[in-house]
N, C-alpha and C positions, 0 to 999 in steps of 0.2 A: 298245242299251246300248254305251257306250264300251268298246273293247277295250283292256285294259291289258297291256303287255308289260314284263316285268322280267328282268334278268339274274340267273340263279340260280347262285350260287357253287358250290352242291352239284353241279349237273349241267354247269356250265361253258358254259351256253347261255342265250340270251335266249328266254324262253318266254311264251306267252299265259297270263296269270294267271287261273286258274279256282279260286275259293274252295271250300273244303270244304263250306261252307254259305253261300250268298249273303245269308242273313238273319242271319248271325253270323260276320262276317269278323274274324279275330283276328291282331294283330300284337304281337310282343314285341321290345323293343329294350333292349340292355344300357345301363344308366345309370351314373352316376358313383360312385366311392368318395369318400365325403363327409368330407374332412379339411381342405380348403382351397378357395379360390376356383377356379372353372372357368376354365381357360385357353382361348384361342381354338380350339385343336385339339379340346378337349372339346365345343365348340359346334357343330362341323361335323356330326356325326351327328344332333344335335338338330334342326338346320335341315333336313337331308336328309330325315329320316324324318317331320318335321312336314309337309313337302310331300306325301309319300306318304300320310300320314294325311288330309290335306285332299282329296287325289285320291280315296281310297277312300270317304270320306264323301260326296263329290260323286256318285260313281258308284253306290254301294250304299245310301246314305241314312245320315244321322247316327246314327240309332238302331240301325243294323245293323253298326257297326264298333266294335270295342273295341281300344284301344291301351294297352299296359302298358309302363312304363319303370321299372326298379327303382332303388333306392338301396342300395349296399353300405355298411352302417353297422357292420360288424364286420370289422376289418382291422388288420394290424400297423402301418400308417402312422397310423391313428387312435390306436392304443395308444401309439405313440411320441409323438404330439403331446400326448396326455393326460399322459404322464410328464414331458414338457418344460415344460408350462404349469401343471400341477397342477389342471387343470380336469377335470370328469367327462366320460366318453365321450359320454354322452347330451347334455350341454350343447354339446359340440363338434359332434356330428352334427346336432342340431336347428338350430344356428346356420348350419351349412354348407348344409343342405338349403334353408333360407330364402334364403340368398344365391343358390343355384343357381336356384331358382324365379323369383326377382326378375330375375336376369340373363337367363335364357332367355325370360322374358316380355317383356323389353325388345327381344329379337330377333324378336318376333312369334310365338313358338312357342305353340301351343295346349296347354293342360294335358292330359296323358294321362287316359284314363278310370281307369286304375289306376296307383298309384305305390307298390308294395310295398317295405317295408324288410326287409332280410334277417333282422334280429333278431325279426321278427314271424312267421317261418316256420321256426323251429328244429325244432318237432315234426315238420313235414313232411319236413325234411331228414333227421332221424334215421330216420324211417320208410322213406324211400327208400334210405338206406344199408343198413338191415336187409334190405330186399328184394334188394339187389344181393349181399349176402353170402350170403343163402339160395339165390340162383341161381348161385353160384359165380363171380361177377364181381368180388368184392371180398373183402377179408380184414382182420382185426384184428391189430395187432401193436404191442406196447409203448405202449398208450394211443392208438394211431392206428387209423384205418380207411383203407385204400387201395384204389384201383381197380386191378384186374389188366388191363393193356392187352392182354396176350396172349390174354385170354378173349374179346376182341371183334375179329373178323376184319377188319372194315372200318376199323379205327383208322388214321387218316391220310388217308382218302379226301377229306375236305373241303379240306385244305391241300395234297394231292398229295404227301405224304411217306411213306416207308416207316419202320417202327419202327427198323430198323437204321440208316438215315440220321439219324433223330432222335437216337438214342443217340450216334452219332459226333459230331454237331455241336451238341448241346443243352447248355445249362447247367442241369443238373438236380441236385437234392440227392442226394448219394450217402449212403445210410443203410443200416446193417446190417439193419434190419427190412424193407427193400424186397426183393421177389422179383425185380424188374426195375427198372433205373434209371429207366425211363420211367413206372412206376406213380405215380399222382398221389394227393395227399392228399384224402380226403373228410372226415376229422375229425382234429383234433390236440389234444394236451393244453394246458390253460391253467394258468398259475402266476402267483403274485403278484397284481398289479392287473389282469391280463388278464381280459377278460370270459369267462365260461364257463357251461356248462349241464351237468347230469348226463346221462350217456348210457351205453349198454351197454359203451362202451370207456373209460369214466372221465370225469372232469370235464374239459370242453374246449369247443372251438368249431369251427364248420364250416370246411372249406377253401373257397376262392373258387368253384370250378367248380360245386359241388353246389347253390349258392344259386339260380342261374337255372333249373336243371332242376326243382328242387322248387317254386319260385314259379310258373313258367309252367304246370306240371302242376296246381297248386292252383287257378290262375285260369282256365285254358283247357282243362284235360283233357290227355290224353296226346298228342293230335295237334292242331296248329293251323296257320295259314296261313303266316305270315312271321316270320322272326327276323332282326333287323338289328343292326348295330354297325360300329365302325371296323375297318379292315383289320388293325390291330394285334391285334385280338381273335380273328382267324381261327385262329391257333395260339398258345398251346395252349388258350385258354379255350373257344372254340366247338367245337374238335375234341373236347375232353373232355366238353363238354355232350352232344354227339351220342352219344358212346360210352356214357356212363352212362345217358342217357335211353332209348336204343334197347336197351341190354342189360337194362334194368329192365322196359321196357314193351312191347318187341317191335320187330322190324326196321323195320316200316313205320309208325313213330310219330314223334313230335316234330315239328319244323317242316318244312314242305314246300318253302318257298322261303327261301334264305339270301341276304342282301344285305350288302355291305360297302362303305363309303365309303373312298376313298383318304385319304392323310395330307395334312397341311398344312405348308407352309413359310412363312418370313417373309423377304421380299426375296431370294428364291432360295436360302436356306440353311435347314437343319434348325433348328427352333425349339429353343433351348437357353439355359439360364440363363447358362452360361459365355460365350456369344456376345452376351449382353445383348439378345437379341431374343425373350425369353420374356415374354409378358404375358397378363393375364387379360382376360376380356370386360369386367369392371367398369372396368379401367384404360382401355380404349378408349372406353367410355361416358363416363367422367369427363374424357377428353381432348376431348370434344365431338362424337364420332361418334354420330349417331343410330342406333338399332337397325336401322332400315330400310337404312341405308348398309352396315352390317356384313353384314346378310342378303343384300343385293344383290350384294356382292362374292363371297360364298360361292356364290350361285346362278349367277354368271356362268361358272363352270367346272363341267363335268359331274361328278357325284359320284364317278364311277369313275376320275377323273384326279387326279393330285396337284394341290393348289391352292396358289397362291402369294399370300400377303397382302402387298400393297405399298401405300405411301402414295399412289403414282400411281393405283392402282386405286380406292382409297378416294376420292380427289379426283374421279375420273371418275364414280364412283357418286353422290357428292353432287350433282354438276352435273346428271347425268341425272335423278335423282329430283326435283330442284328445278325443272328445266324442264318435266317432266311435270306437276308440281303446278301450276305457273303456267299451263300450257295448260288444264288442267281447270278451274281457278278462273276464268280469264279468259273461258272459254266458258260458265261457270255450268252445268257438266254435272251433271245430276241423277243420283243413284245409286239404281238399283232392284235390290235383291239377288236378286229372283226372275227376272231376265233371264238367258238362257243364256250360259254362258261361250263366247267365240268358239271355233269348232271347231278352228282351226289352233293356238291356244294349248293347248286341252285335249288335242288329239292329240299335240302335242310333249311335254307333261308325261306323258301316258299311255304314251309310247314310252320306257320305262325312265328316267323322270324327266329328260328332256332339257330342263333348265331354261335352259341357255345358248341353245338354239334358241328357246325360248319368249320369252326376253328380246329376241332378234333380231326376232321377230314383233311384240313390243310397240313396239320402235323404229319399225317400219313404220306402226303405227297412229298414233303420235305425229306422224310426218312427214306423213301425210295430213291430220290436223288438223281434220277435220269433227267436229261434236258427236257424231255417231254413232260415229266412229272413236275419239274420246276416251273415250266410254262403254265401248267394247270394251277400250281400254287399261286403264281402271280395273277392269273385271271380270276381265281377265287377271291384273292385279296382285294382286287379292284371292285368286285361286287359288294364287298363289305366296307369299301371306302378306305382301305389300307394300301397306300402306295409305297411299296417296298422296292428295294434295288437301288436306293440312293442313300449311301451310308452317311452322308453329311447331315441328314435329317433324323437319323436314328442314333441318338446320343445316349451314352450312359449317364447316370446321375452324377452331378458335379461333386458330390461327396467323395467319389472315387477319384482321388487327386492324380495319382501317377498312372502313366500308360501301363506300367508293369502290373499295378493293381487291377486295372481294367481288363488286361489280358488274362490274368489268373482267374478273375471272377467269371469272365466270359467263357473260358474253356471249361471250368468246373460246372457252370450252370448248363452248358450245352450237353455235356456227356451225361451228367446225372439226370437231367430232364429227359433226354432221349431214351435212356435205359428205363426210366420210370414209366414213360408213356407206353413203350413196347410191352413192359411187364403187365401194366394195368389192362391193356387190350387183350393180352394172352389170358389173364385171369378172368376177364369178362366172358371170353369164349369158353373157358374151362367151367365156369359157373353155369353157363347155359347148357353145356353138355351134361353136367352133373344133375341138373334139374330134369333133363330128358331121360336120364338113366335112373331117376328117382333116388339119387344119392344126395338126399337133402342135407345130410350132415356136412358134406363137403361144400355144398352150395352155401349153407349158413356160415361155415367157417370163413369162406371168401368174403361174404357180405359183411361179417363182423370185422374182418381185417380192413376192409375198405372204410368202414365207419371210424375205426380207431386211427387209421392213417390220414383221414381227412379227404377221402375220395367220395364225392357225392354221386351216387349211382341212382338213376331213375329208370324204372321199367315202364315203357309206354307201349301202346298197341302197335307202334311202328318200329319198335326196337329199343335198344338200351342207349340212354344218353348219360354221359358222365362228365364231370368237371372237378377241378381241384379247389378245395376250400382254402381259406387263408391259413389254416392250421395244418396243411399238408405236410406229412412226415414220411418219406419213402422208406425209412428204416423199419417202420412198423409193418411193412409188407414182406420183409426179409424171411420171416418164418415160413412163408408159403412157398419159397423157392425149393 
């Protein structure tokens, strides 16, 4: 069986993944708050954990893996939109969930096995809060229920922060009913048109953090395998989930492996409406980018690194997918889904979702170009959720208006890219040989040229991993030829 290794944020180490029950592998990923279209930053964890879902299904079997991704459909942002538009909360959340599923489906994301809505698990949340109060980990005050962070000695372990440091630097609500400024809300009062339910603490609604703890417990039990989400959720959301779940159910409960994907930038800058670089997945799709192109750009950077979305990367992804599709179609490559995934592709993905390395391996199969290699290319793409071989869905940017322009760009991109990849791999081998021969001057010369050319090279214990940055300039490698 393929050995899967994952970086566990909780232990700060990359570990061999051993499921609690190989016949019942369970993964929970925090989903969206449904009040508007998903922006491209929202899409990154969807794509990352979709690859992990595919890997787990491949290794343990489709029927032995359960993936849950929730919808937060009770939230102040939703309430505000309802007030502004005069529409019902249910109408807004139903519409937004439909948008989300359509847009993520366009990116090739498989549907999770479970997609719980927070409003469907209110009784479970109330029951969990009651347990926490009974065990001395929470308290009621002025229509609220709050978690007492001082009652949980490991609070802050996931994010590596002490409670004192959190108090000094956090923006937390200062309220007279809190025993500690860091105590967080489990339940809060509802007024006016705000949604609410009857509870022991009065008419109200749940706080954000209790949702995922109650829903994962209801779906998976008190202990399960993997909990994922964006790095922005590590604190306070995931820190609070761990505290309330372990305080309620026992120290050695809840998720065993915690995974977080890094954030996304646009053209080297933080995505922001004020900078005009904030856009949704739907806007990219409507501009003419195929879902495979967006997915390819995401997977070209390891999930644990910040990802920079650029027009240049999107163009390169379009050209790459198009040339792969042409090669497969021109050789009439048959597709047999029961054939094994190439071991080098599978091992790359199994090594903490090293999708950038997997893509490098896919390039090598394309360059070999035999029907057998192109079959491996197609199988490897399927593991990554890239369905190639259908040209009608791999479209070049609409800005390239004429067919002649498209053809010229396509041909130049293919040949320049192919030559560059071959030369980079040749230089990596040469650098390794130079280091073995203790010719450090040549090894350093190659490394410097990589840096100047925008080739990001990482030496790992398992070998060399490389990828192209948005500033890649192959001309700066010419001096080494």
